[in-house]
C-alpha positions in Angstrom: -12.0 -16.2 -23.2 -9.6 -13.9 -25.4 -6.4 -15.1 -26.6 -4.8 -11.9 -25.1 -5.9 -13.1 -21.6 -4.8 -16.7 -22.1 -1.3 -16.3 -21.0 -2.4 -14.9 -17.7 -4.9 -17.2 -17.0 -2.3 -20.1 -17.4 0.1 -18.6 -14.9 0.7 -21.0 -12.0 2.5 -20.1 -8.6 6.0 -21.4 -8.2 5.9 -22.8 -4.7 9.0 -22.2 -2.6 9.5 -22.7 1.2 10.9 -19.3 3.2 14.2 -21.1 4.0 15.0 -22.2 0.5 14.1 -18.7 -0.9 16.4 -17.2 2.1 19.3 -19.6 1.5 19.1 -19.1 -2.4 19.0 -15.3 -2.0 22.1 -15.4 0.3 24.1 -17.3 -2.0 23.3 -15.1 -4.8 24.3 -12.0 -2.9 27.3 -13.3 -1.1 29.5 -10.6 -2.6 27.2 -7.8 -1.2 29.1 -5.6 1.1 26.3 -5.3 3.5 25.9 -9.1 4.1 29.7 -9.3 4.4 29.9 -6.7 7.2 27.6 -9.7 9.2 29.8 -12.5 8.4 28.1 -13.5 5.2 25.4 -15.8 6.6 24.7 -18.6 4.8 21.8 -20.7 6.6 18.6 -19.3 8.3 19.9 -19.5 11.8 23.2 -17.6 10.9 21.3 -15.0 9.0 18.7 -14.3 12.2 21.6 -14.5 14.5 24.1 -12.0 12.5 22.0 -9.9 10.7 20.2 -7.1 12.6 16.6 -5.8 12.4 17.1 -2.5 10.4 15.0 0.7 9.5 15.4 2.7 6.3 17.8 5.1 8.4 20.3 2.6 9.1 20.6 2.1 5.4 21.4 5.5 4.1 25.1 5.0 3.8 24.8 2.1 2.0 22.3 3.8 -0.4 24.3 6.7 -1.0 27.3 4.1 -2.0 24.7 2.4 -4.5 23.4 5.7 -5.8 26.9 6.8 -6.6 27.4 3.9 -8.9 29.2 1.5 -6.6 28.1 -2.2 -7.5 27.4 -5.2 -4.8 26.4 -2.8 -2.0 23.0 -4.3 -0.8 22.8 -7.2 -3.5 25.1 -8.5 -6.5 25.6 -5.8 -9.3 23.5 -2.8 -9.4 19.8 -1.9 -9.2 17.7 -1.5 -12.5 15.4 0.7 -11.0 14.5 3.0 -8.0 11.1 3.9 -6.8 10.0 6.8 -4.0 7.5 5.6 -1.3 4.4 7.7 -0.9 5.7 9.3 2.1 2.6 8.5 4.1 4.7 8.2 7.5 7.2 10.9 6.9 9.6 11.8 4.3 9.7 9.9 1.0 12.3 6.8 0.8 14.2 5.7 -2.5 14.0 2.0 -2.6 16.1 0.0 -5.2 15.0 -2.7 -7.1 17.2 -5.6 -8.6 16.6 -7.5 -11.5 15.8 -10.6 -9.0 13.6 -8.5 -6.9 11.3 -7.5 -9.8 11.3 -11.3 -10.8 10.0 -11.8 -7.4 7.3 -9.3 -7.6 6.0 -11.2 -10.7 6.1 -14.5 -9.2 4.1 -13.1 -6.1 1.8 -11.4 -8.2 1.0 -12.8 -11.6 -0.3 -16.1 -10.1 -3.0 -14.1 -8.0 -3.9 -12.0 -11.5 -4.1 -15.1 -13.3 -6.2 -16.8 -11.0 -8.7 -13.9 -10.8 -8.8 -14.1 -14.6 -9.5 -17.8 -14.9 -11.9 -17.8 -11.9 -14.1 -15.1 -13.1 -13.8 -15.5 -16.9 -12.2 -12.1 -18.0 -12.5 -11.9 -21.4 -13.2 -7.9 -22.2 -11.4 -5.1 -21.0 -9.7 -4.1 -17.8 -8.9 -0.9 -16.2 -5.5 -0.7 -14.2 -5.0 2.5 -12.6 -3.2 5.0 -14.8 -1.7 8.2 -13.0 -1.0 11.5 -14.6 2.7 12.3 -15.3 2.7 14.6 -12.5 6.2 13.6 -11.5 9.2 14.9 -13.5 11.3 12.0 -15.1 14.1 11.2 -12.7 17.3 9.0 -12.7 20.1 8.3 -10.3 23.0 8.1 -12.2 22.0 6.0 -15.2 19.0 4.2 -13.1 15.5 5.3 -13.7 13.3 6.1 -10.6 10.1 4.5 -11.3 8.9 2.0 -14.2 6.0 1.7 -16.3 3.5 -0.9 -14.8 4.3 -3.4 -17.7 7.9 -3.7 -16.4 6.7 -4.6 -13.3 4.5 -7.3 -14.7 7.2 -8.6 -17.2 7.0 -8.5 -21.0 4.4 -10.9 -21.6 1.8 -9.7 -18.8 2.9 -6.0 -19.9 1.5 -6.9 -23.5 -1.6 -8.2 -22.1 -2.2 -4.7 -20.1 -1.5 -3.1 -23.4 -4.0 -4.9 -25.3 -6.9 -5.2 -22.9 -6.6 -1.7 -21.1 -9.8 0.5 -21.4 -7.8 3.6 -20.9 -4.8 3.9 -23.3 -1.3 3.9 -21.5 -0.7 7.1 -23.2 -3.1 8.8 -20.8 -0.4 8.2 -18.2 1.9 10.7 -20.1 -0.4 13.6 -19.5 0.9 16.2 -17.1 -2.0 18.4 -16.6 -4.2 16.9 -14.0 -7.8 18.4 -15.7 -6.6 16.8 -18.9 -5.9 13.4 -17.5 -9.1 13.2 -15.9 -11.0 14.3 -19.0 -9.5 11.4 -21.1 -9.5 9.0 -18.4 -13.5 9.4 -18.1 -14.0 9.6 -21.7 -12.5 6.2 -22.2 -14.0 4.7 -19.2 -17.1 6.1 -20.7 -16.9 4.1 -23.7 -15.8 0.7 -22.0 -19.1 -0.9 -22.1 -17.3 -4.3 -22.2 -15.2 -3.5 -19.0 -15.0 -6.6 -16.9 -12.0 -5.9 -14.4 -11.0 -2.8 -12.5 -7.6 -3.0 -10.6 -6.8 0.2 -8.7 -4.7 0.6 -5.5 -6.7 3.2 -3.4 -10.7 2.9 -3.6 -10.9 6.6 -3.2 -9.0 6.9 -6.4 -12.0 5.0 -8.2 -14.4 6.5 -6.2 -13.5 10.5 -7.5 -13.9 9.0 -11.1 -17.0 7.6 -10.4 -18.5 10.6 -9.1 -18.0 12.3 -12.6 -19.4 9.3 -14.4 -22.9 8.3 -15.2 -24.6 5.2 -13.7 -21.7 2.8 -13.6 -24.1 -0.3 -13.4 -25.7 0.6 -16.9 -22.3 1.9 -18.1 -20.1 -1.4 -17.3 -23.0 -4.0 -17.3 -20.2 -6.9 -17.8 -18.1 -5.6 -14.8 -17.2 -8.8 -12.6 -14.4 -7.7 -10.4 -12.9 -4.5 -8.8 -9.8 -5.1 -6.8 -8.5 -2.3 -4.4 -7.3 -1.7 -0.8 -9.9 -3.0 1.5 -8.3 -3.3 4.8 -7.3 -0.8 7.4 -8.2 2.6 6.7 -9.4 1.8 3.3 -12.1 -0.5 4.6 -14.6 2.1 5.1 -14.0 3.4 1.2 -13.9 -0.2 -0.1 -17.5 -0.7 1.6 -18.8 2.4 -0.3 -17.4 1.0 -3.6 -19.1 -2.2 -2.9 -22.3 -0.1 -2.5 -22.1 1.9 -5.9 -20.7 -1.2 -7.9 -23.0 -4.0 -6.4 -23.1 -6.3 -9.6 -19.3 -6.7 -9.1 -17.3 -8.8 -6.8 -15.1 -6.5 -4.7 -11.8 -8.3 -4.3 -9.6 -6.9 -1.4 -6.1 -6.4 -2.6 -3.3 -7.8 -0.5 -0.7 -5.9 1.1 1.8 -4.4 -1.3 4.0 -1.7 -0.8 7.1 -0.1 -2.5 9.4 -2.0 -0.4 7.8 -5.3 -0.8 4.7 -7.6 -1.7 3.6 -9.5 1.5 0.1 -10.9 0.8 -2.2 -11.5 -2.4 -5.9 -12.4 -2.4 -6.1 -16.3 -2.3 -9.0 -18.4 -3.8 -11.4 -17.0 -1.0 -10.0 -13.4 -1.7 -8.3 -13.6 1.7 -5.0 -11.9 2.1 -2.6 -14.9 1.9 1.3 -14.5 2.7 3.3 -14.7 -0.4 6.0 -17.4 -0.9 9.0 -15.3 -2.6 10.4 -13.5 0.3 11.3 -14.2 3.7 9.1 -12.7 6.4 9.2 -12.2 10.2 6.5 -10.9 12.5 7.5 -8.8 15.6 5.5 -8.8 18.8 6.6 -7.7 22.2 10.3 -7.1 21.1 10.4 -11.1 19.8 10.5 -11.9 15.9 8.5 -14.9 15.1 8.5 -16.9 11.9 5.3 -17.8 9.9 4.9 -21.1 11.6 5.4 -19.6 15.1 2.1 -17.0 15.0 -0.8 -17.1 17.4 -4.2 -16.7 15.6 -6.0 -13.1 16.7 -2.7 -11.8 17.7 -1.4 -8.7 16.0 2.3 -8.3 14.7 4.7 -5.8 12.8 5.8 -7.1 9.3 9.7 -7.4 9.0 10.8 -8.2 5.4 13.7 -9.6 3.7 13.8 -9.1 -0.1 15.8 -9.8 -3.1 16.4 -6.2 -3.5 18.5 -5.8 -0.5 16.4 -5.2 2.6 17.3 -7.5 5.2 15.3 -7.7 8.2 13.7 -4.4 7.3 10.9 -3.0 9.5 8.1 -2.2 7.3 5.8 -0.7 10.1 2.9 -2.5 8.7 0.8 -4.0 11.3 -1.0 -7.3 10.7 -3.4 -9.6 12.4 -3.1 -13.3 12.3 -6.1 -15.1 11.2 -4.9 -18.9 10.4 -4.1 -20.6 7.7 -5.8 -21.2 4.4 -6.5 -24.6 2.2 -3.0 -24.3 1.0 -1.5 -23.8 4.5 -0.5 -20.3 3.9 -1.0 -17.6 6.7 -3.9 -15.3 6.1 -2.7 -11.6 7.4 -5.1 -8.8 7.5 -3.7 -5.6 7.4 -4.7 -3.1 10.2 -2.6 0.0 9.7 0.6 1.6 9.7 2.5 1.1 13.3 5.0 3.5 12.2 2.6 6.0 11.7 1.8 7.3 15.0 1.2 10.9 16.7 2.2 11.7 20.1 1.9 15.2 21.5 2.0 14.6 25.4 2.7 10.8 25.4 -0.5 9.4 24.0 1.2 7.9 21.0 -2.0 7.3 18.7 -1.3 4.8 16.1 -3.1 4.7 13.0 -4.4 1.3 13.1 -6.2 2.3 16.4 -7.6 5.5 14.9 -8.9 3.8 11.9 -10.9 1.7 14.1 -12.2 4.7 15.9 -13.2 6.1 12.7 -15.0 3.3 11.4 -18.6 4.7 12.0 -17.8 7.9 10.4 -19.2 8.2 6.8 -17.2 9.7 4.0 -13.8 11.5 4.2 -12.5 11.5 7.7 -8.7 12.3 8.6 -7.4 13.0 12.5 -4.7 15.5 12.6 -2.9 17.1 15.3 -3.2 20.6 16.6 0.2 21.5 17.7 -0.6 25.0 18.9 -3.3 24.1 21.2 -2.6 20.3 22.0 -5.3 18.3 20.9 -6.6 16.6 17.6 -9.0 17.9 14.9 -11.0 15.6 12.7 -11.3 16.9 9.3 -14.0 15.7 7.2 -16.2 17.0 4.1 -19.6 16.5 6.1 -20.7 17.6 9.6 -20.9 15.2 12.4 -23.5 15.8 15.4 -22.5 16.3 18.8 -23.4 12.6 19.8 -21.1 11.4 16.7 -18.1 13.6 18.0 -18.5 12.3 21.5 -18.6 8.7 20.4 -15.3 9.3 18.5 -13.8 10.8 21.4 -15.1 7.9 23.8 -13.4 5.3 21.2 -10.1 7.5 21.5 -10.3 7.3 25.1 -9.7 3.6 24.8 -6.1 4.4 24.6 -5.1 5.1 28.3 -2.5 7.5 27.4 -5.1 9.5 25.7 -7.5 9.4 28.3 -4.9 10.1 31.1 -3.9 13.0 29.2 -7.7 14.3 28.6 -8.4 14.1 32.4 -5.3 16.0 33.3 -6.4 18.6 30.7 -3.1 18.2 28.6 -5.0 17.5 25.3 -7.8 19.5 24.6 -11.3 17.9 23.6 -11.6 16.8 19.8 -12.4 19.3 17.2 -14.0 18.7 14.1 -13.1 20.6 10.7 -15.5 20.5 7.8 -14.0 21.4 4.4 -16.1 20.5 1.2 -13.3 19.3 -0.5 -10.8 18.0 2.3 -9.9 15.0 0.5 -8.7 17.3 -2.5 -6.7 19.4 -0.4 -4.9 16.5 0.9 -4.5 15.2 -2.5 -3.3 18.2 -4.0 -0.5 18.5 -1.4 0.6 15.2 -1.6 1.0 15.6 -5.4 3.2 18.3 -5.2 5.3 16.3 -3.0 5.7 13.7 -5.8 3.4 11.2 -5.0 1.6 9.5 -8.0 -2.1 10.1 -7.9 -3.0 6.5 -7.9 -1.0 5.9 -5.1 -2.6 8.3 -2.5 -3.4 6.0 0.2 -6.4 6.5 2.4 -5.1 6.9 6.0 -7.0 7.9 9.1 -4.2 9.6 11.1 -1.4 12.0 9.9 1.2 13.2 12.4 2.9 16.1 10.7 2.0 19.6 12.3 1.4 21.3 8.6 -1.7 19.4 7.6 -3.9 21.5 9.8 -2.4 24.7 8.5 -3.8 23.7 5.0 -6.9 24.3 5.6 -8.5 28.1 6.2 -11.8 27.0 7.6 -12.2 27.2 11.6 -13.0 24.2 13.5 -15.3 23.5 16.3 
């Protein structure tokens, strides 16, 4: 193993109990205005009794104070950075990061990365997805919006990335998408010693593979491909597994702009991380990690060192028991906050994702508000039987079935566009989403998506 990987291979997890993490965080942020509004809790029980569950919208006033330069609002001191969410479930959100929050990110992520390097004997080069600079540089006051990947990983790990990357970091400074793609493909085509690929979305990598020669011959030493592989990303991850059969496909855990929730354990299962405080909502009741029932689904509620306290993420997970280290295994199912409700049917992304598992290639369900009903957008034609099967699966939602019986919703329609995923991607890039952060989703609820396509649907 090359010396440049030795640092990561030696990184070990720092065990931490949820209660200890919470008490230390509360003590550190005791001067924050937000916590003082709720009596400045010092214990776990006080925190859960006094501090309410919140959504992003309920923090807007505090975020405005922070963005104006006021210190000690959501946490002690001022933020070191902000990051924008991808906006997959509505408008973008501006999330603050504290210095301690960045350290928690590293404490949660680096041990997983180090274990991967050590377990698979990574010694060659790696490709960590580098998006083009399609977003204009932005600051809120003097605080940057977004940081280089190396800053999130820390100085030493960031230097490893710089030395071992198959695609130079400078490629990420290219602002024109075609130039970025050509440079990325050129460097990847020359990386015969590539051993590790780490991207967020499997569709991001699939698009690159479409323009490269035989990847098995191109990267004979490839050992691990890490990407999202749960919920709506599952179908695309399986395609990656087929196209790169000589490498292990390692499902990424649940990592979002707001928080790290799970990372892969030694068996590539999504294990709950230690540095943070997590609650799980079901039926109006919030449970702790040792109160979960196997096979049940929950919405994740996070508390972070970056000023999110009992924050509803909208992420739906299934509890699959504990691993050998007694950490909860939580399979991501989809975004419960991403739903569509035209006439009372309230389809959720996790449900729609299950309904579309039999569809090959790109598939996205969008509403038709002019003639209430849903249109399945794809890049390949579906047979009548395939459409009927999806419709049958959608009717497992009793409200959808009832609306169909009453004629409140039209039958499912399909729209085929050969570059459907590109149309969606270009729209998201125009809204400020980084290319590598474009998530595979099964459902989009806004009424404008259908209007992006000029083709007729049937």
